[in-house]
N, C-alpha and C positions, 0 to 999 in steps of 0.2 A: 591583374585587376587594378582599376584606377581607384584612387581614394575618393570617397564620397562623403557619407554621413560621418560626422565626428562623434566623439564619446557622448552618449546620453541623448542623442538627437535622432530624428527620423523614425520610420516604422519598418517592421519586418513583414514579409509576405509569407504566410503559411500555405504551402502548395496543397496540403490536405491529402485526400485519398485518391480522387479521380476527377477528371473534367467532364465525364459523361453525366448528363443531367438525370437520366433514368437511374443510373447506379447511385447517384447522390441521394435521390429520394428513398431508395431502398436502404442505403447506409444510414440515413437520418432515422428511419423507423427502427432499424436494428439497434443503433447506438442508444436511442431514446429508451427503448424497451429494456436493454441491458442496464442502463444507468438507473432507471426506476426500480428494477428488481434488486440491484445492488444496494441502493439507498434504503428501500423499504425493508429488505431482508436484514440488513445490519441494524437498522433502527429497531426492528422487532427484537433482535437479540439484546440490544441495550435496554429496552423497556422490560424485557423478561428478567434480566439480571438485576435490575433496580427494584422492580415491583415484587419479586418473589424472595421472601426472606430465606428460603432454603438455598438460594444461590448467592448469598452474601458470604462468599468464600474467596480466597486468593485467586484461584484459577479463573473464576468467573469475573472477578474484578479486572484481571488482565485481559480477558476475552472481550469485555465491554469496551475497554480502551482500544483494543485491536479493531473492533467494529467501527468505533469512532474514527480511527485512523484510516480505515478503508474508505469511509465516506469522504473524508477530506482528500484522500489519494485520487479518487475518481473526479471529485467536484472541482479540482484544480484545473483540469484539462477538458473534460467532456462537455460541460455546458458551453464553453467557448467554441469547441469544434461544432457543436449542434447549431450555435448561432451563426457561425460562418457558412455552414451548409444552407441554412434557412434564408439568410440575407444575401447569399452569393458574394460575400465579402471575405477576403483572405487576410485583411490587414490586422496586425497586432502591434500596439505601441511598444516602444523600447521599455517603458516602465512595466507594461503588462508582461512582456517577455521575461524580464528579470524576475518578476513576481512568480511566474510559472516555474522558472528554474529553482527559485528559493523554496517554494512550498512543495512542489511535486517531487523533483529529483532528490532534494536533500532532506527537507523537514519530514515529510510523510514517508519517504523512502527509508530514511535513517530510523525513523520511529518504528517502522515495521521490523527492522533489524533488532532494535533494542527490545521491543516487546516480545518477539519470538525467542530471544535469548533469556529474558526474564521468565517466560513461560516454560522454557526448557529446564531452567533451574528449579522452578516450582514442581515439575514432573519428577526431577531428580530427587528432591526432598521427599515427595509423596511416595516414591517407589523404594528408595534406599533407606529412608528414615521415617517410616509411616507412624511409629509411636510418638515421634517428636515433631510431627508435621505442624500441628497447630501452634506449638511453642516456638518453632523456628519461623514459620510463615505467619507471624502475628500481624495485626492490622497496621502497626507502626512501620514495620519493615516493608510491607506491601505498598504503603503510601510513599515511603522514601524511594523505593525502587521505581514506582510509576512516575513520580515527579522528576527523578533523576533522568529517566529515559527521555521524557519530554524536554528537559533542560538541555541535555546533551544534543538532542536533535536540532533544537532551535539555534543553539550556539554553533554547532557543527555545520549548520547550513550557511553561516555567514562568509567563511573564507572563499568558497567557490563563487558565490554570488557577487561579493565585493570586488573580486579580481576582474570580473567582466566589465565593471564600471570604468576601468582605466583603459579599455580597449577602444581603438578606432576601427570603424567598419568600412568596407569597400562599397563600391556602387551597387554590387549585386547583394541584395538583402533578402533573397528567396531561400526559405528553409524547406527542404523536401520532407516535410512532416506535418502532422496535424496539431502539434504543439511545439513549444520552444525547447528542444532537446539541447542540452549543454554542448555535446560533442559537435552537433551540426552548427550551432551558433559560433563556436570557436573557429570553424572552417571559413566563416565569412569575414574574419578580422584581417586587417592589413598590418596589425601590430605583431610583435613577437609574442608568441603564446607559451614560451618556455615556463614562465612563472605559473601561468594558469594550469599547464599540464602537471607541473610538480605538485601544486596545491590539490588538483583534482585527484591524482593518484594517491597522495598522502591521506586525504580525507577518506578515499575509498578503502584504503588499508585499515585505517583506524575505526571507521564506522561500519564497515562491512566484513572485512576479514577477521578482525578480532571478535565481533559477536558470533560469527559463524564458527570460529574456533571454540568459543564457549559452549555453543550448542552441541558441537561434536564431542567435546569432553563430557558434557552432561549425559548425553545418550550413550557414550561408551561405558560410563558407570551404571546407567540404567540397564543396559543389555547384560552387563556382567552380573548384576544383581538378579535379574530375571532368570538367567541360566542356572543359578543356584537353587531355584525353586524346584522341588521334586515333582509335584503333580502337574499334569498337563493343563488342568482346569485353572490352577493358580497362575501358570505362565500365560495362558490366554487372557485371563482377567487383567494381569499386569500390562500385557501388550495393548489391550483394548483401551486402557486409560490414556495411552500415548498415541493411539492410531490417528486421531483427528489432527493432533498437533504435527505429527510427522508428515501427513498429507499436505498440510498448509505450508510447512517448511519446504517440502519438495517442489510445490507449485511456485512459491515465491522465488526461491533461489534458482530453480530451473528456468523459469521465464526471464528472470533478471539476467542470468548468464547468457541466454539467447540474445537478449537486447544488447548486452555489452559486446558480444562477439560480432553481431551484425553491424554495430557501429564502428568497430575496429576493422573488420574485413571489408573488402571492396565488393559488397553485395548490392544488388539492385535496391533502390530506395523503397520499392513496394514491399519487399521482404522485410526490411527494417520496420516499416509501418505496421505490418501484420504482427511481427514480434512484439511491438509496443502495445498494440491493442490487447494481445494476450496478457501482457504485464499490467496494463492500466485498467482493463475492464474485466477480463475473464477471471483472473485470480481473485480480486476482491469480491466478485459475485459468487464464485464457488466457495470462498471461505465461509460465507453465511450458510450455504447449503451443507457444507461438510460438518460444521458444528451443530447445526439444527437437526440434521438427519442421523448423525452418528452418536449424539449425546442424549441419553434418555431424560436427564434432568432438564435440559434445554427444551426438549420436545414437550414435556409436561408443563413447563413454565409458559411456553408459547401458546399452548392450548388454553391456559388460564387467561392469558392476556387477550387472546382472540375472543374467548367466551365473554369477557367483560366488554369488549368493543361492540359485539352484536346487539345487546340490549340498548347501548348508547345510541347506536345508529337507528334502531327502531324508534326510540323516543324522539330523536331528531326528526325522523320522517313524519311521526305523528303530529309534532308541533307545526311542521310545514303544511300539513293537510288541514 
């Protein structure tokens, strides 16, 4: 490939999902519906955890941060994809592409890893040290763990994004995706990507493998502790407190692994796009349903929030009339 746009100049072309106009209309409606459900579902969880004093506990503090992260996760890419479908434009600027890489792939992706690890530790303390739970998971420790997870994610996002800035890109600026995926962007460079690959794999190990190891260690202790419980009812109750978190972990790492493998393997770009949709849209959307449907406290709090919103809507309608 010939050298074309140099570092920091030019635009990328997002090839998106399909060229079929009928399918694009269908995809627009589907993506918009899923995006609205994701945002509204996670917003309701945040409102429920904030407004209900019964949910002012460590687990729900971390859950509200996870919901906020899921909103950011989808909002980094989906609105741009919807706009491109609506306007029939596939252009994204160099700055916009780097911003997507920074916020989506690293900040919010890493933050999910951090929060899921913190939540696993919370479940470990609740299951293995129930009598000391409130003493260990005190508000100060929860605040420190939450702030550290955000700080690590923000700082950890810089190396991968900054190394892109030093690259020169070839004349072919087409990305076979609906957002700027780091792996696909690196394939368009005319420069040596050795440093980028080293940085990318190092960040992946530090911000993905280490948190996953922490999750596995926490749950190995949790399962060992549950197996010592004599009654079946006690075992079921202990397992049920971790069920939602385990489902979310399975979804996040399962779809994340599928995306990683599809980007490494020589699979058709359409399969890679489908895997990415599962990772970017389906997982954050299902997280809200998993926690709201499987958690009784969240269901009760959501009921209270919705019951307060109905009279407010009725009063607004009365004023309009």
